[in-house]
C-alpha positions in Angstrom: 0.2 0.1 -0.3 1.1 3.8 -0.9 -0.2 7.0 0.5 1.0 10.0 -1.0 0.7 13.6 0.5 3.2 16.3 1.6 5.4 14.4 4.4 5.6 16.7 7.2 9.0 15.7 9.3 8.3 17.1 12.4 11.8 16.2 13.7 13.8 18.0 11.3 10.9 20.7 10.2 10.2 19.7 6.8 7.6 19.5 4.9 8.1 17.5 1.2 6.3 16.0 -1.6 6.6 12.5 -0.8 4.6 8.8 -0.3 4.5 6.1 2.5 4.8 2.5 1.7 3.2 0.3 4.0 4.1 -3.3 4.6 2.8 -5.3 6.7 1.3 -3.1 9.5 4.9 -1.2 9.1 6.3 1.7 7.0 8.8 -0.1 4.4 10.2 3.1 2.9 8.9 7.1 2.9 10.5 8.4 -0.5 10.4 11.6 -1.7 8.2 12.0 -5.2 6.3 14.7 -7.5 2.7 14.6 -7.4 0.1 17.0 -7.3 -1.6 16.2 -4.1 -2.2 19.1 -1.6 -2.7 17.1 1.7 -0.4 16.4 4.6 0.8 12.9 6.1 1.7 13.3 9.6 2.1 11.3 12.8 -1.5 10.8 14.4 -2.8 12.8 17.6 -2.2 11.0 21.3 -4.5 12.3 24.2 -1.4 12.3 27.1 -4.4 11.8 29.6 -7.7 10.9 29.8 -10.2 9.0 31.4 -12.1 7.0 28.5 -15.0 6.6 31.5 -15.9 9.9 31.1 -16.8 10.0 27.7 -19.4 7.4 29.1 -18.5 5.1 26.2 -16.4 2.0 26.3 -13.4 1.9 24.7 -14.5 0.5 21.5 -17.2 2.8 21.2 -14.7 5.9 21.9 -11.9 4.3 19.6 -15.0 4.6 16.7 -15.5 8.4 16.8 -12.1 9.4 17.9 -10.4 8.1 15.0 -12.5 10.5 12.7 -10.3 13.0 14.7 -6.7 11.4 13.7 -6.7 9.8 17.7 -4.3 7.3 16.9 -3.4 6.3 20.6 -4.6 7.7 24.6 -2.5 7.5 27.7 -5.8 6.4 29.4 -6.1 6.3 33.3 -9.0 3.7 34.0 -9.4 5.4 38.0 -13.0 5.7 37.4 -14.0 2.1 36.5 -11.2 1.2 39.0 -13.4 3.1 42.3 -16.0 1.4 41.1 -14.9 -2.3 40.4 -11.3 -2.6 41.2 -8.7 -4.3 39.3 -11.4 -6.1 37.6 -12.6 -3.3 35.8 -9.2 -1.9 34.9 -8.8 -5.5 33.3 -12.3 -4.8 31.3 -11.2 -1.8 29.9 -7.6 -3.4 28.8 -9.6 -6.2 27.1 -11.9 -4.4 25.7 -9.7 -1.8 24.1 -7.7 -4.7 22.4 -10.2 -5.4 20.1 -9.9 -2.1 18.4 -7.2 -1.0 16.1 -6.8 2.7 18.4 -3.9 2.0 20.9 -4.7 2.3 24.2 -2.5 2.7 26.5 -3.7 2.2 30.4 -2.1 2.9 33.7 -2.1 1.3 37.2 -4.6 3.7 39.0 -3.0 5.1 42.1 -5.6 6.1 44.5 -8.4 3.8 44.7 -10.4 5.0 46.6 -9.1 8.6 45.9 -9.1 9.3 49.5 -10.5 7.8 52.6 -13.0 10.6 53.1 -15.4 9.3 50.5 -16.9 5.7 50.1 -15.7 3.8 47.1 -16.9 0.6 45.6 -13.0 -1.1 45.9 -10.0 -0.5 47.3 -6.3 -1.0 45.2 -3.3 -1.1 47.3 0.5 -1.3 47.0 0.3 -5.0 46.8 -2.4 -4.6 44.3 0.0 -2.0 42.7 3.1 -4.5 42.3 1.0 -6.9 40.6 -0.1 -4.7 37.9 2.9 -3.4 36.9 4.0 -6.7 36.9 1.5 -6.5 33.1 3.4 -5.4 30.2 -0.2 -3.9 29.4 0.1 -1.3 32.3 2.3 1.4 30.9 2.6 3.8 33.8 1.3 4.2 37.3 -1.4 6.5 37.1 -2.1 10.3 38.5 -0.9 10.4 41.9 -4.0 12.2 43.3 -2.5 12.0 46.8 -0.1 14.6 46.4 -0.4 15.4 50.6 0.7 11.8 50.9 3.5 12.5 48.8 4.4 15.4 50.3 4.3 13.8 53.6 5.5 10.3 52.8 2.8 8.4 53.4 4.2 4.9 53.8 1.8 3.3 51.2 1.7 6.1 48.6 5.4 5.4 48.5 5.5 2.1 48.3 3.3 2.4 45.2 5.7 4.9 43.6 8.6 2.7 44.2 6.8 -0.7 42.1 6.2 1.8 39.3 10.2 2.7 39.8 11.1 -1.1 40.3 9.7 -1.9 36.7 11.0 1.3 35.3 7.9 2.8 34.2 6.8 6.3 34.3 4.5 7.9 37.5 1.8 10.3 36.5 1.6 13.6 38.3 -1.5 15.6 39.8 -0.5 18.6 42.1 -3.3 21.5 41.5 -1.8 24.6 42.9 1.1 22.8 44.7 4.3 25.0 44.6 7.7 25.9 46.3 9.1 23.4 48.5 6.0 21.4 48.5 6.5 20.5 44.6 10.3 19.8 45.3 8.8 17.6 47.5 6.4 16.0 45.2 9.1 16.1 41.9 11.8 14.0 44.3 9.1 11.5 44.4 9.9 10.5 40.7 7.0 12.3 39.4 7.3 14.7 36.3 4.2 15.1 34.8 1.3 17.3 35.3 -2.2 18.1 34.2 -3.3 20.3 36.8 -1.9 23.4 36.2 -4.5 26.4 35.8 -2.3 29.3 35.9 0.5 30.5 33.5 3.1 31.0 36.5 2.4 27.7 37.9 2.9 25.6 35.2 6.2 27.8 34.6 7.4 27.3 37.7 6.9 23.5 37.2 8.5 23.5 33.5 11.4 25.4 35.3 11.8 22.6 37.8 11.9 19.8 35.0 8.4 18.8 34.8 6.6 18.1 31.8 3.1 20.0 31.5 0.4 18.5 30.0 -1.9 21.0 28.5 -5.9 20.3 29.4 -8.7 21.2 27.8 -11.6 19.0 28.0 -15.4 19.4 28.6 -15.3 20.9 32.0 -11.9 22.3 32.6 -10.4 24.0 30.3 -6.6 25.1 30.8 -5.5 25.6 27.0 -5.9 30.0 27.1 -3.7 30.0 30.7 -0.8 27.7 29.3 -0.9 28.1 25.4 1.9 30.7 25.7 4.3 28.4 27.2 4.7 26.2 24.3 6.9 28.0 21.9 9.5 28.1 24.2 8.5 24.7 26.1 7.0 22.7 23.8 10.0 20.1 23.7 8.7 19.6 27.7 4.7 19.8 27.1 1.6 17.7 25.7 -1.8 18.0 25.3 -4.9 16.2 26.8 -8.3 16.0 27.1 -8.8 14.1 30.7 -12.4 14.3 30.4 -14.4 14.4 27.4 -17.8 13.8 27.0 -19.8 12.2 24.4 -21.2 15.3 22.5 -17.7 16.6 22.6 -15.9 13.9 21.7 -18.3 13.9 18.4 -17.3 17.3 17.3 -13.5 17.0 17.7 -10.5 16.1 19.8 -6.8 17.2 19.9 -6.9 18.3 16.1 -8.8 21.4 17.7 -6.1 22.2 20.2 -4.0 22.0 16.8 -6.3 24.1 15.1 -6.4 26.8 17.8 -3.0 26.9 18.4 -1.6 27.1 15.1 -4.3 30.1 15.2 -2.2 31.7 17.6 0.9 31.7 15.5 2.7 29.2 16.9 5.3 27.3 15.0 3.5 24.1 13.4 5.9 22.0 13.9 6.3 22.8 17.7 2.5 22.1 18.1 2.9 18.8 16.1 5.8 17.4 18.8 3.7 18.6 21.1 0.2 16.8 20.1 2.1 13.8 17.9 5.9 12.8 19.6 6.0 13.9 23.1 3.7 11.6 24.6 4.9 8.4 22.6 8.7 9.7 24.3 7.7 9.9 27.6 5.8 7.3 28.2 7.8 4.6 25.6 4.4 4.1 23.6 4.1 1.6 20.9 3.3 4.2 18.5 4.8 5.1 15.3 6.3 8.4 14.6 6.2 8.3 10.8 9.6 7.0 10.6 10.8 3.8 8.3 10.2 0.5 10.2 7.6 1.9 12.8 4.5 1.1 13.3 2.3 2.4 10.1 0.4 4.9 12.4 0.0 8.2 10.7 -2.8 10.5 9.5 -4.0 12.6 6.2 -5.0 16.1 6.8 -6.4 18.3 4.5 -4.3 21.3 5.4 -1.6 22.5 8.6 -4.1 25.3 9.7 -7.8 24.0 10.5 -6.5 19.8 10.6 -9.4 18.6 9.0 -8.7 14.6 8.9 -8.9 13.2 5.5 -7.8 9.7 6.3 -6.4 7.8 9.7 -4.1 4.5 10.0 -3.0 2.2 12.6 -0.8 -0.7 11.9 -1.2 0.3 8.4 -5.0 -0.4 8.8 -7.2 2.5 7.0 -9.7 3.2 10.3 -11.1 6.2 9.4 -11.8 8.1 5.9 -13.7 11.4 5.7 -15.3 11.1 8.8 -16.4 7.4 8.2 -14.8 5.0 11.0 -14.2 1.7 10.4 -14.2 0.8 14.0 -16.8 -2.2 14.5 -19.0 -2.5 17.3 -17.8 -4.7 20.2 -20.0 -7.1 22.5 -19.1 -7.0 26.1 -20.2 -8.2 29.5 -22.0 -5.5 31.3 -20.4 -5.0 34.8 -21.9 -2.5 37.5 -21.8 -2.5 41.6 -24.7 -0.3 42.6 -26.8 -1.2 45.7 -28.7 1.5 47.7 -32.4 1.3 48.1 -35.0 4.4 47.2 -34.6 7.5 49.1 -37.6 9.6 50.8 -38.0 13.4 50.2 -37.1 13.5 53.9 -33.7 12.4 53.1 -32.7 15.3 51.9 -33.8 17.6 54.4 -31.3 19.7 56.7 -32.8 20.9 60.2 -30.8 24.1 61.2 -31.0 27.8 62.8 -27.7 28.5 61.6 -27.9 32.3 60.0 -25.0 31.5 57.5 -24.6 28.8 55.4 -20.8 27.7 53.9 -21.4 27.3 50.3 -19.4 25.8 47.1 -18.6 28.4 44.3 -18.4 26.4 41.0 -16.3 28.1 38.3 -17.2 27.9 35.0 -14.4 26.0 33.2 -12.6 25.1 36.0 -12.2 22.0 38.2 -11.3 23.9 41.7 -14.1 25.6 43.6 -13.8 28.4 46.2 -15.9 28.5 49.6 -18.1 31.4 50.1 -20.6 32.6 53.0 -24.1 33.3 51.9 -27.0 34.0 54.5 -29.6 30.9 54.7 -33.0 30.2 53.6 -35.2 28.2 56.1 -38.4 27.0 56.0 -40.0 25.1 58.5 -36.5 24.3 60.1 -35.3 23.2 57.1 -32.5 24.8 55.2 -33.5 25.3 51.5 -32.6 26.2 48.1 -33.0 29.8 47.2 -33.0 30.0 43.1 -33.7 33.9 43.4 -29.7 34.2 44.5 -28.5 30.8 43.0 -27.9 28.9 45.9 -28.9 25.3 45.3 -29.1 22.1 47.7 -26.9 19.8 46.6 -26.7 16.0 47.5 -24.2 12.7 47.5 -25.6 10.1 48.0 -23.8 6.8 48.6 -24.4 3.8 45.6 -22.6 0.9 47.3 -24.8 0.9 50.6 -27.6 2.1 52.2 -26.4 5.4 54.0 -27.7 9.0 55.1 -27.0 11.4 52.4 -24.8 14.1 53.0 -25.9 17.8 52.2 -24.4 20.6 51.0 -25.1 24.4 48.9 -23.7 25.2 45.9 -23.8 28.7 43.8 -23.8 29.0 39.8 -25.5 26.4 39.0 -28.4 28.4 37.9 -30.9 26.1 37.9 -35.0 28.0 37.9 -36.7 24.8 38.1 -36.3 21.0 38.4 -32.8 18.8 39.4 -30.3 16.9 37.5 -28.4 14.1 39.0 -25.1 11.6 37.8 -23.8 8.6 39.0 -20.2 9.7 37.4 -19.3 11.9 40.5 -15.4 11.8 40.7 -14.1 9.8 42.0 -16.0 7.2 43.5 -18.9 7.5 41.3 -21.7 7.8 44.1 -24.8 9.8 43.2 -24.7 13.5 42.9 -27.5 15.9 42.5 -28.6 19.9 42.6 -32.0 21.2 42.6 -34.1 24.3 43.9 -35.9 21.5 46.0 -36.0 18.8 48.2 -38.8 16.9 46.1 -36.9 17.1 42.8 -33.5 16.1 44.0 -35.3 12.8 45.4 -36.8 12.6 42.0 -33.7 12.8 40.3 -31.8 10.6 42.5 -34.7 7.9 42.4 -34.2 7.7 38.8 -30.8 7.1 38.6 -31.4 4.4 41.8 -34.0 2.9 39.5 -31.5 2.8 36.2 -28.7 1.8 38.4 -26.4 4.5 37.0 -26.5 7.5 34.5 -27.1 11.1 34.4 -30.6 12.6 34.3 -32.6 15.9 34.4 -36.2 16.2 35.9 -38.6 19.0 36.3 -42.2 18.8 37.4 -43.6 17.5 33.8 -40.3 16.3 32.5 -37.9 13.7 33.2 -34.7 12.4 30.8 -32.3 9.9 31.2 -29.1 8.4 29.7 -28.6 5.3 31.1 -24.9 3.7 32.2 -25.6 0.4 32.7 -21.4 -0.3 32.8 -20.5 0.3 36.5 -23.0 2.9 36.2 -20.6 5.4 34.4 -20.6 3.9 30.7 -23.0 3.3 28.4 -23.4 0.1 26.4 -25.1 1.7 23.3 -22.9 3.1 20.4 -21.3 6.5 20.4 -23.5 8.2 18.3 -27.2 7.5 19.8 -25.3 8.0 23.4 -23.9 11.5 22.2 -26.8 12.7 20.9 -28.9 12.1 23.7 -26.5 13.5 26.1 -26.5 16.4 24.1 -30.5 16.7 24.5 -29.7 15.9 28.4 -27.4 18.9 28.4 -29.6 21.0 26.1 -32.9 20.2 29.4 -30.4 21.2 32.1 -30.0 24.8 30.2 -33.5 25.1 29.4 -34.1 24.8 33.3 -31.9 27.6 33.4 -28.1 26.3 33.9 -25.6 28.8 32.6 -22.4 26.4 32.5 -21.0 25.4 29.2 -20.6 21.6 30.8 -23.4 21.5 33.9 -22.8 17.7 34.2 -18.9 17.3 33.6 -19.5 20.3 36.3 -21.2 18.7 38.7 -19.3 15.5 38.5 -16.4 17.4 39.9 -18.3 18.6 42.8 -16.9 15.5 44.5 -13.8 15.8 43.5 -11.9 16.1 47.0 -8.3 16.2 45.8 -9.2 19.6 43.8 -9.7 23.1 46.0 -11.5 24.3 47.9 -14.5 23.2 48.7 -16.4 19.8 47.7 -18.9 17.1 49.0 -18.3 13.7 49.6 -21.4 11.2 50.7 -19.2 11.6 54.2 -19.5 15.3 54.1 -18.8 18.7 53.2 -14.5 18.6 52.5 -12.2 21.1 52.7 -9.6 20.6 50.1 -7.3 22.9 51.4 -6.8 21.0 55.0 -7.7 17.9 53.7 -10.4 17.8 56.5 -14.5 17.7 56.7 -15.7 21.2 57.4 -19.4 21.9 58.5 -21.9 23.6 56.3 -23.2 25.8 59.4 -21.1 28.9 60.2 -21.0 29.0 63.7 
C-alpha cells in the first residue's frame, strides 16, 4: 500500500512531497516523489491523559469516534472504573480496548479510593499495584492524586511509586496549585508530569523545575488559554490532553481542535505537532509509530496544517477512518456494575438548622477548582432549602454502594430555576450527585438513577430525561452516536431549566472531587480540599 501527500517531518522541521509505503503494518519506506496532491501526512494525535470512562463510552466505542479526528493512541487512566470495580474494572478496559485498532495505553490507578474521606466500591493497595506493574499491558502508574501523601511521605503512597520505579514505568502527576517546597518534594518522589496546572505562573515553575506540563482542554476543565503561551519556548516538555471528554464534545472533535487553535495563535506548526504527536510517545515509551521507516504504520492524512481536517487515519497500516467515516466495528462485551442502594424519601434530603449563614461551594465555569463562600441561609420549617433567587441550590451526594444517609451541601452558579439534575458519574468514587431547586426534585432525580442503576438525568415537574449508564454506572452499552445525541439533549434540558454552565453535568461530576480545592462534597460530608479535613455546612 502506498499513500501520497506532503510529508510532515516533525523532527527535522521539514515538509516535502512524498509517499509512504506500508507493508505488513509497518512503514517499509518513505520517499520523495513528485505528485499534485495538496494534503499532508503526519503522525497521529496522542491524548496524553484521559479517563475514557468520562466519555460515557467503553473503549471500543470511544475508538470509533476518536479515530475520525486523527487520534491514534491515548494514555488512559482507568481510575474511574477502578473506583467502582477495582482491578476487575481495569482488566475490562484493557480487554475491551484490545478488540479495536486504536492504541489504548492504560495505567495502574494509584488512588483507589481517591481519599479515605469518601466511600468507593473497591480498594487498590500497593500489593495490587505490584501485581499490575508486572503486566506489560500496564504502561505507567496513573496520576498520583494524593499529593499530600507524597509530600508528607505516606508509607503506602511511597510503596506504590516504588513499584512503578522498580518496573521502570513512569509515574503520572496530579498536583493542582502545588508550588515551592511542596512541589520540590513532589518532584523528588519521581513524579515528572502534571495536567492540573491552571495558571501560567504555576505551569512555568513546574517546567523550570523539570516537570512536563500537559495542557488540558476537556469538557469541564479548560486550561488551554491560560497555558498555551508557554508552548513556543517549552514545546519539548509539553503535551496535550483532554482528561475528561463528554460524548457530545467527542463527536465534534478531539486533539485536532487544539492543534487548530494553537496554530491560529501563530505558534510554529512543528512545535504544535511535536506536542500533540511526538512527546507523549517518547515520554511514556509507547508502541506508536512516528512516521519513520520500520515504525508501525500509524499516521494520518489531513487537508491542511491550519484546520487539521482529518481525511484518513491509519493504525498499524489499517485504514480505520476515511473522511469522517469510522471503520471501527462494534464489539460485544459483558456489562459489569456495582450498585446497591435503596430508593430515597424526600425527608432524606432535609437539613434542619437555625444557622443564619452557611458555607457554600462556588462552582467556577471551566474549572475543577471551586471557591468557598459564606451566604445567608434560607430556612423553611426549620429546613435549609434552595434559594433560586440568589442561585444557591441544595446539593447532595448519595452512597451508591450501600444504604446510608445522604450528605447535604449548597452550591452557587448552577443557575437552575426549576427541577434538578443528577449523575452517578461523580468523581472519583462515583456515588450519586445531584443539585436542584427543591428537596422533592432532588429526590426524584436521585431515585431515577437508582432505578436505572446509574446514569445522568434531568427532571422537572412535567418532564424527565435520562441517559442510562449500566456499565459500572458510568458508561453506556450503546453506540457512540446514540449516546452522544442523547447526552446533548440532556445537556440542553439542563440549560433550558436555567443552567448557564457550558458543561453542567461535567461540572457537577467534579463537585465530589475532593483532591481538587477548595470546597467539595463527598458522601460523608462537606470537605475542605485545602486542609484535607471535613468542615461544617453551618457557619457558627
